[in-house]
N, C-alpha and C positions, 0 to 999 in steps of 0.2 A: 711474194704474195703478201707478206705482212705490211710493207709500205702501201701497197695498193689497197689493202683492206682498210688501213687507217685513213687513207684519202677518201675512200668511199663513205666511211662512217662520218668523217668531217663534212663531206658534201651533204650527206643526209641530215646531219644536225643543222647545218646552215639553212637548208631548205625547210626544215621543220620550224626553226625559229622565225623564218620569214612568213609563216602562215599567220593570218590575223587572229585566229582564235587562240593561238598559243600566247600571243601578246596580251590578249584580253585575260587569259587565265593567269598569267603572271601578275597583272595589275589587280585582279580580283583577289588572288592569294595575298598580295602585298597589303591590300586593304584589310583583309582579315587579320593579318599579323599586327598591323598598327592598332586595330581595335582590341586585339588580345593584350597588347602592351598597355593600352589605356586601362583595361580592366585590371591587369596586374598591379599597375601603379595606384589606381584609385582605391582598390581594395587592400593595398599593401600586403599582397599575398605571401610575401617572403616571411611574414610573421605567422601565417596561418599553419595549423596542423591539418593536413589533408584528410585525416581520419576523424576529425570532429567538424561539426557544421560551421560553415563560414557565415551563416546568418543566425539570428535569434532562433534557437531550437525549440519552438513551441508552435501551437496552433496548427495552421495549414501545413507548415513544414513537416510536422509529424505525419500528417496524412500522406503527403508526397513521399516521404521516406518509407512509410508503410507499403505504398504501392510499388516502389522500387524494389524493396526487399521481397515482397510477394512475387513480383515478376521474376526475380532471380531465383527464388526458391521453388516456384511452382510453374515456371514457364511463362505465365502471364499473370494479370492481376484480377481476373474475374472472381476467383474464390481464394480466400485466405483461411486455410484450415486451422491456423494457430491462434485466431482471434474468435471472439464470440463463442467460447467453449460452452458446452461440448459439441456444438453443431457447426461452428465455423462461420465466417463472414462472407456472404455473397455480395459482390459490389454491383450487381446488375441494376439495382434501383438508383444508385448514385452515378448515373450514366454520363455525366458531363465529361468524365475522363475518357470515355470511349471515342471522343472526337480528337484525342491527342495521340493517335497511334504513331505518328512520326516522332513525337517527343520520346515516347517510351521505346520506340524502335531504336532511336539513337542511344538511349541508355542501355538497352539490351546489347547493342554493339559494344559500348564501353565495358559492359560486364564481362566480355571475353578477356579483357586485360586484368580486371580486378573483380572479386566477389564481395568487396566491401560496399554496401549500399550507400554509405555516407560519401565515400570517395567518388562513386559513380554520380551521385546527385550533385556534389560540388563541381565535378568536371562538367556536367551538363549546364549548370548555371553559368559558369564562366564561358563555356563554349557558345552560349547565347549571344555574347557580344560579337565575336567574329562572324558567326552565322548571320546575324542581323546586318552587319556591315557588308558582307559579301552579296547577300541577296539585294540589298539596297544599291550596291554598285552595279550589279548586273542589270537591274531594272532601269537605273538612270542612264547607263550607257546605251541601252536599247532605245531610250527616249531622246537621245542626242546630246547628253551632257558629256563634256570632255573628260578624259581620264583623271587628270590631277584634281579638277573640281569635284568630280564624282567621288574620289577618294576622301576628300575633306568632308563633304556633306554626308557621305555614308557612315564614316566613323562618328560624326556628330549625331547621326540618327541612332547608332548603336548605344550612344551614351545619353539618351534622353533621361530626364529625371525619373520618368516612369520606370525605366529599367532598374534603377538603383532601389527605388522605394517599393517595388512590387516583386523583388527578386525571389522571395520565398514562395510565390505562387507559380509553381512549375507550369501550369496550363496557360500562363500569360506570356511565355517566351514568344517574342514577336518577329522572328525571322521570316514568317510568312506574310507579314503586312505589306512590304514593298511589292510582293507579287499580287496581293489583293488590289492595290492601287494600279499596278501595271495592267492587270486584266481589265479593270474599269476604263482606264485611259485608252487601251487598245480598241475597245468597243466604241468609245466615243469618237476616236480619231478615224474610225472606219477602216482600220486595217483588217485583212482577212484573218479569221480565227481558225480556218482550216483550208487546206489546199492540197492537191495531189501532184503539184508540179515538182519535177526533179526527183532524183533517186531518194533523197531524204527531204520531205516537205518541211522545211525549217519553221515556218510560222506555226504549223500544226504541232510540231514537236515542242516548241516553246510554250504554247498554250497548254498542251497536255501536261508538261512538267509543272507549270504554274498551278493548274487545277489540282493535280495530285497533291502538291504541297499545301495549298490553301485548304483543301478538304480534310487534311489529316493533321493539322497543327493548331488545334484549339477550335472548339465549337464557336467561340466568339468571332474569330477571324473569318470563319466560314459564313456565319450569319451576316457579318458586316459586308462581306463581298456580295452576297445575294441581295441584301437590302439596297446597297448602292447601285447595283445593276438594275434592280426592279424600279427604283425611283429615278435613276439618271437616264436610262435608255429611252423611256417614253418622252422625257423632256427634250432630248436631242432629236428624237423622231419628229416632234412637233416643230422644233426650230427649223429643221432642214426639210420638213415635209417629205420624209422618206421612211419606208418600212424597214430599211436595212439595219438601223441601230436596234430596233425592236427584235429583229430576228437574231442578230449577233448577241445581244444581251440575253435573250431567252436561251440561246444555245449554251453560252458560258455558264449562266446561272443554273441551268438544268444539269449540266455536267457536275458542277460543284455540289449541288443538292443531292444528286444521285449517289456520289461517292460518300458524302457525309452520312446519308441514310444507311448506306452499306456498312459504314464503320459502326453504326448503332445497332446492327443486326443482332448481336448477341443479347443486348438489352431488350430489343423488340420481341425476340423469340421467347425470352424468359417471361416477359409480361403477358404474352399471349397464353403461356402455359400456366402461370401462377397468379394472374390478375395484377392490376395496378396497385401501387402502394401510395396512398394519399398522405402518408406521414413523412415522405422524404422528397426534398427538392421541389415542392409545390410553391411556386411564386405567385404573388398577388400583383395585379396591375399597378397599384400605387407605388410599388417598389421601383418601377422604372423612373419615377420622378425623384425618388430619394437618391438613386444612383445615376441620375441623368448628368449631362455635361453642361457646364455654363461657360460662356465666353470669358468670364473673369478667371475661371480655373485655368484657362489656357494662357492668359496674358499677365496675371499677377505673379511676381517672382516667388520662388520657393522660400519658405521660412528657414530652409537650410542653406541659403545662398551664402557664398564666402564674403560678400560685401554686406556689412552689418546693417546699413539703413535699408537695403533691399530685403534682407532677411526679416527685419522688423516689420516692414510693410506686409510681407507674406504671412508672418505670424499673426498680425492683427486681423488680416482677412480670414485666415483659417480658424481662428478662435472666436470670431464674432459673427460669421455668416450663419444665417438661419438654416441653410441646407448644406451641410458640410459634404465634401467629396468623399469618395470611397476610401481614399487615403490622403492625408494632408500633403499638399503641394505636388501630388502625384501627376496631375494633368498638365503642369506647366510645360510650355514648349521650349523654354530657354529663349534668350534674347535673339539668337539667330533664327530660330523657328518662328518666333513672333513676327519678326520682320518678313520672313518668307510667307506667312499667312496673309499679311496685308498686301504684299507684292502680288501674290497669286490672285487674290480676289480683285485687286485693282486692275490687273491685266484682263480679268474676265469682263469687267464693266467697260474697259477701254476698247477691247478688240472683239468681244462677243464670241459666239461659238459657231457661226455659220461656216467659217473656214476652219479646217482641222489644224489648229496650232496647239502645241504642247503646253505652253505656259498658261494661257487662259483655261485650258482643260484641267490643268492641275488646280487652278483656282476654283473651277466649277466643282471638282471633287471635294475640295476643302469645304466649300460652302454647303454642298449637299450633305456631307458628313456632319457638319455642324447643325444644320436644320433637322436632320434625322435624330441626332443624339441629344439635342437641346432639351433641358428639363421642361416638360410640358409640350414638347414638339411632336414630330412624327412618331418618335419612340413611344409616347403615351398612347397614340392611336393604335400602334402595333400591339401594345400590351393589352389594350381593351378589346380589340376586334380581331386580332390574329392569335397571339400567344404572349403570356407574360413571362415565359421561361427565360428569355433573354432580357435581363434586367440591368446589368452593369454597363449602360451605354456610355458612361464616362470613359471607358476604355477605348472609345473611338478617338481619344486624344492621340493615340499612336498613329492611326491612319492620317489624321490631320498633321501630325508631326512629320510624317514622310512627305506628304504633298507640299508642306511648307518648305522643307529642306530641298525638295526637288525644284521648287520655284526659286529658291536661293541659288541653286546650281545653275539653272537656266539664266538667271540674271547675271551671275558672275561671268558666265561664258560670253554674254552679250557685251559686258564691260571689257572683258579680255580681248575680244575681237577688235574693239575700237582702239585698244592700246597697241595692236599689231605686234605681238611678241616675236613673230618670225623675222621681223626687220632687224632687231638688235639682240645680241646675246644678253646684254645686261638687263634688257627688259624681261627676258625669260627668267633670268635669275631673280629679279625683283618680284616678279609675279609669283614665282615658286616660293620665295621667302614670305611674301604676303599671305599666301595660302596656308603655309605652315604656321605662321603666327595666328591666323584666323582659327585654325583647328585647335591650337593650344588654348586660345581664349574661349572658344566655344566649349571645350571640355571642362575648363575651370568654371565657367559660368553655369554649366548644367550639372556638375557633380556636387551632391550634397556634402556639406562640411561634416567632419567628425564621423565619416562613414565607417571606417574601421581604423584600428590602431593596434599597436603591440599589446596594450593593456586589455583591449577587448578580446583579442584572440587568446591571451593567457587566461583571462577569466572564463572564457567560453570553454577552453580545454579543461580547466580545473573542475568546473561544474559538471561537464559531461562525463569526465573520467570518474568523478565521485559517484555520480548516478550509475554509471556502468559497473563500478565495483560493488555497489549495493545490490544491483540486479544480479551480478555474478554470485554474490554470497547467498542470495535467495535461491538461485538455480542450484547451487552446490548442495543446499539442504534438501532438495527435492529427491524423491526415492528412485525415479526412473526417467528415461528419456522423454516419454510422452506424458509427463506429469501435468496436472492442471492446477491453476491458481484462480481463486475467486477474488475479484476486484471490487472493493467497496469505496464509495457508494455506487449505486447503479447510475450510469449516465447514458442517456439515449445517444445513439450514433446514427447519422452524423448531425452536425449543426445544433448541438444542445446549448452552446454558450457556456460561459464560466459558471462554476458552482462555488459561490463565495470567492475564496482566494485560489481555487483550483482552476487553472485555465482549461479551455476546451481542448479535447483530444489528448489529455494527459495520460489516459489509460492505454494509449498506443505506445507510450514511451518504453515500458519494459520489453515489449515485443521487438522494437527496433534496436534495443541496446544489448541484445544477446543473440548469439548464433545457435543456442541450444533449442531443440524442438519442443519448447514448453508451450502449453495451451493456456491462453488468458481469456477470462470471461468478458472483458471489455471489448467493445467494437461489434456487438451483435446488431444487425440491421433492424432499426426500429420499424414497427408496422408489420413485421413478418412473424409467423409462429415461432421462429427460432429465437425471438427476442423475449426471453422469459424473465428478464431483469425486473420489470415492474412487480412481479410476483413477490419479490423479497420484502416489499413493504407490508405484506399481509402476515408476516411472521415476527414473533419476538426474536430477540437476539439469540436466545437459547434454541428456539425452533429453527432459525436460519442456520446456525452453526452445525447442528446435528444433521440437518438435511444436506448441507453442503458437503460434509464428510461422506454421507451415504451416497451422494451423487458422484463421488469420485474426485472431488477437489482435495488437493493435498496441502493447501495453504490458503491463507487469506491475506491479501494485499490491501491495506487500508490507507487511503490518501486523506490525511487529517486536515488538509487545507479546505476541504469541502464542508466542514462543520464549524458552527459558531464557537464551540468550546474547544476547537482544535482536536476534536475526536476524543476528548478525555473520557467522557461517559461511555462511549461505545467501546473504547479500548479496555476500560475496566470491566465491562460486561462480557466481552469476548474472553478476556483473561480468566474471569470467574468460571465461565462455561468450560474452559480448558484446564481447570484445576489450578488456577493461579499462574499459568504460563506467562513469563515475561516476553514481550515481543522483541524482535530484532528491529532496530530503528535506523533510518538513514542518518547521515551526518548532519543534515539540516533539520532533522526531526519532522519532516513533512510526511514521511511514509513509515508505517509500522507493518511488520510481517509476523503472522502467527502460523505455527506449524500444526496441521491437522492430523498428522500421521499417528500420534498417540490415540486420538479419538477414533480414528479409523480402525486401529487394532482392537480397541475396546468394543466398538460396535460389531466387528467381525466375530468376537467371542460371544456376544449376547444375542445376536439376531441371525436369522437365516438369510441366504442370498435373496430369496424372494421378498422377504420383509424389507431388506435394505433397498431393493430395487423400487418397491412401492414408496418408501420414504424419500429416496432421491428423486423419483419422478414427480413428487409433489412440488419440488422446487423447480427443476429444469424442464419438466413436461407438465406444466400446470393445466388444470381444467380452465376453460375460458367460456364466457357467456357472450353470445351475439344476439342482441335485441333486434328481432326481425319485424315483419309486417304486423301491424296492430299495436306495437309498442312505440311510444315516443322516445326521443333522444334523452340523454341524461340531463337532468336538471339538479341544481344543488344550491344550498345556502352555506352558512359557515360551519354547520355541524352535520348535515345530512345530504344524501343523494337519493334521487328517486326517478322512476320511469312511470309515465301514465300508460294505462292499458285500456283499450277500447272494448267493444263487445267480444272480440276474440283476438288472439295474438299468438305469435310463434316465438319461442325462446330456444335458441340452439346452444347446446352444450358441446364443446369440442374436447374430446379426449385424445391427446396426441400419443399416449402410451399404447403399446402394442397389446395390452391385455384389458379385460373389463375392469371397471372400478366402481366402488361404492361411493355415492355422492350424497351430500345433504345440502338442501337449498333452504335458506332462511330469509325472511323479509317481514316487514310490517305492512299490512294492507289497510288503506283508509278509503272510505267513501265520503261524499260530501255531507256536511251537517244538514239535517232537515230532509234528506232523501230517504226513500223506502229502504228496508233491509236488502242487502245484496250478498252474493256469494261469488267466490272465485274458484274455478275448478280446473284441474289438470286432467284432460280427457285422453291424452295419448302421450307416450306409449302406454300400453296396458300396465306395465310394471310400476308406473309412476302415478296412476290415477288417484286423485284425492280431491276433496271438496272442503272449502273453508268458509265460514261466515265472515263477513266484513262489517265491522262496526265503524261508526263515524269517529270514534276516539282511537281507532286502530286495533287490529287483530293480528295475532301471530300466525304467519304462514310458514310451516316447517314440515318438510317431508324428506324421506330417504328412499333411494332406489338404486338399482345397479344398471350401469350404462355400458354399452360395448365400446370398442375403439372407434375413433372417427367422430362423426357428427350425430347427435341425437336431438331431434326436434320435439320440444315439449309444447303441446297445444293447450293454450289457456282459453277458457270461456268464462264470461261473467254474466251474472243475472242482476236485475235491478235497473233503475233509471240512470241515465248519464248525468254528469255534473251539469247543473244549469248554466246556460251560456249567457253571459252578461259582459259588461265592460271590463271587469276584472278577470274574466275567463272567456276570451273570444273564440276559443277552439271548441268545436262540437265533438260529440262522440267520445268523451272521456268518462270512463266509468270508475276505475279503481286506480289508486296511486300505490305503487310498491316502493317502499322506503328502505334504504340501506340493504339491498339484496346482498347476500353473502353465500358463496359456494364453498363447501369444505368437504373433507373426507373423514371417515372414522379414525384413520391413523393420526389425524391432527390431535385428537383427544388422547390417544394412546401414547404417542411419542412426545407430545407437547407442541403447542403452537406459538 
């Protein structure tokens, strides 16, 4: 029985290997392995520490690392309870990441092996190379490129300069791009996108898999796919005088759009319940021109090119162009891709599109992508008339990069067929050697010099470990597992930009550098009621520190790089409030940490819990003013701010605390010089009714009342004539100007402001 079993297994193995899809799978895997080896060699990963970042650990990288850690700690990244203390960070407003569910799904899978977010993110970044190569290989094979040539062009695609220079942007991993191009070409060629023939309808299955990946691997690739179909399908329909391209294009674009919208469902539901947030991620139409693509960006060599005179040419362009790209040299196609772009567009003009040929179609997709993304091109029209939210059109360089390398592959195959390699063995060997040499040259040509080195990784590890040790020392001094730390200065999240020498997103660093469940104040979503950070500017250092302790913060993390004097004055003030306490300083002197526990114990002995709650609420649950109907928007000069009031207006005071609060509202009221006497009155609610005369030189408006939790609408009414309308004041119905309005509570006087 045993020999018979062995023979049957051998026969089954032979039969399995004879199946075409097994052969394709082997070649696809081999392509991924080669691309992985290219990544390992170019990044010199043998020097890297897998538990420290393999890229510069700042800016967007910290955001990505935060999302990965949140996903591992809380199941997904919608809410990060350890940031934006005491309320947490909700990511629903920063919804671009919701289109990346495949990216984070992969990292979620990686986290089964390791719970180290840095290791998981590093693994995902490197995995992007074989993933891009394998999807490129599969797409090219389906479009008729031979296996050896597809391997070469696919690995070259995975090593585009964009991949190296945009590696820290997790959402730009581009393994979906070959499937974007494949879907567009399938529509243009007239292939069926769905069919019910056979037990397994292969065309439908291929399209379904491609649509699923494209819709879940970055909002940008999803948008590019839809735009290329919407622009390209009607052109083909006109050329061929057929409705079929329109129907197929609409079907594919519709499926991609439906799944993309479904991926955004959590954000859509959140906004329906809580209203939109105009402070986050709102793009302007002109930004599409700033981040548009130029032909020069594609064809001028990288300033990091290994050949010095080419690098010099690239640097001259990058440093002198009046409209710089999103990243220097990021859009360059490489020499091979540049040749492929010209080859594809040339084939388009030579053969046209009346007949379904792959090479002219690839050229058509390249040209369409270029015209859409060109600075001032169709992308500007989309920004002005459809939506400006997709602004980084220069990332279309990856789409053009694939179509260009697809054109190269098709061209190499045509040359190879003329050489008739099947006739002579030595010809096959020569062609194979030539393809291997071409791949090596392409990788060298496209890989930026000085990308990584032993010195880089050693320095990276040393800095990261030093920061981790300081964070660990801070955590060690905290009294409990759920302790909170106030981070200074206040920095809006997201996209605030650098604060002097403090890079953006630095307040996320302590969160990602510790596994302890500490709550950090940085990272509150701006534009939402939970973002109480701007309130800190209303308090003196003494008032801020005592309220921070009352609000439950156990320490203060001060980033000194954000201050012109390196935080010297603020450090001295905080130290004085804390009885001369000397801070704990990081090795490089950029961070100082103050312990608030002695102050907390002192406050607990002096005040009741109710008093401490009121004191803490003044900081983290501040009263806010919303200037409603009848009031103008804020206006200001160098020293003052004001709002104009018409005949009547509504001012809403929001009290986020769960108890009633005493409030005091103060402002100076002015009427126009030369106008009749006027008054301004608060007529509702009854507890706040007051009337004040308004003089041309200014009158004090000040009153106190008690307001319940939630929103209280103060109704203002004015008497007297409006300000005369003339060239200096073209706006009618302006009666009174309220200057420097200030909302406070009695406790501000008792405990200090």
